[in-house]
C-alpha positions as CSV (number, residue, x, y, z in Angstrom):
1,M,-24.7,19.8,-112.2
2,E,-21.4,18.0,-111.8
3,A,-20.0,15.3,-114.1
4,I,-19.6,11.8,-112.9
5,V,-16.4,10.3,-114.2
6,F,-16.0,6.5,-114.5
7,T,-12.8,4.6,-115.0
8,D,-14.5,1.5,-116.5
9,P,-13.3,0.6,-120.0
10,V,-17.0,0.7,-121.3
11,V,-19.9,2.6,-119.8
12,K,-23.6,2.3,-120.8
13,D,-26.0,4.9,-119.5
14,G,-29.5,4.7,-121.0
15,N,-29.1,5.0,-124.7
16,I,-25.5,6.1,-124.6
17,T,-22.6,3.7,-124.7
18,T,-19.0,5.0,-124.6
19,S,-15.5,3.9,-123.9
20,R,-12.2,5.3,-122.8
21,G,-10.4,5.3,-126.1
22,V,-8.7,3.2,-128.8
23,G,-7.4,0.6,-126.2
24,T,-11.0,-0.3,-125.4
25,A,-12.1,-1.0,-129.0
26,I,-12.7,-4.7,-128.5
27,P,-14.7,-4.4,-125.2
28,F,-16.6,-1.5,-126.7
29,A,-17.5,-3.5,-129.9
30,L,-18.5,-6.6,-127.8
31,E,-20.8,-4.4,-125.7
32,L,-22.4,-3.0,-128.9
33,I,-22.9,-6.6,-130.2
34,S,-24.4,-7.6,-126.9
35,Q,-26.9,-4.8,-127.1
36,L,-27.8,-5.4,-130.7
37,E,-27.5,-9.1,-131.1
38,G,-27.6,-10.4,-127.6
39,E,-25.2,-11.7,-124.9
40,V,-24.8,-15.1,-126.5
41,K,-23.6,-13.7,-129.8
42,A,-21.2,-11.4,-128.0
43,R,-19.7,-14.3,-126.1
44,Q,-19.4,-16.4,-129.3
45,I,-17.5,-13.5,-131.0
46,K,-15.3,-12.9,-128.0
47,K,-14.4,-16.6,-127.8
48,S,-13.5,-16.6,-131.5
49,I,-11.2,-13.5,-131.3
50,V,-9.7,-14.0,-127.8
51,S,-8.0,-17.3,-127.6
């Protein structure tokens, strides 16, 4: 079996969500919020921190 390497900042595969490193902390956190609280909540938080 070979690994499939993605260059996306955040990748979700089934129950696993991962990111490329410290530089992707905000997109990673927003993805987790989206999964746990919904897309609307993630958009609200994104709007409040990225002006």
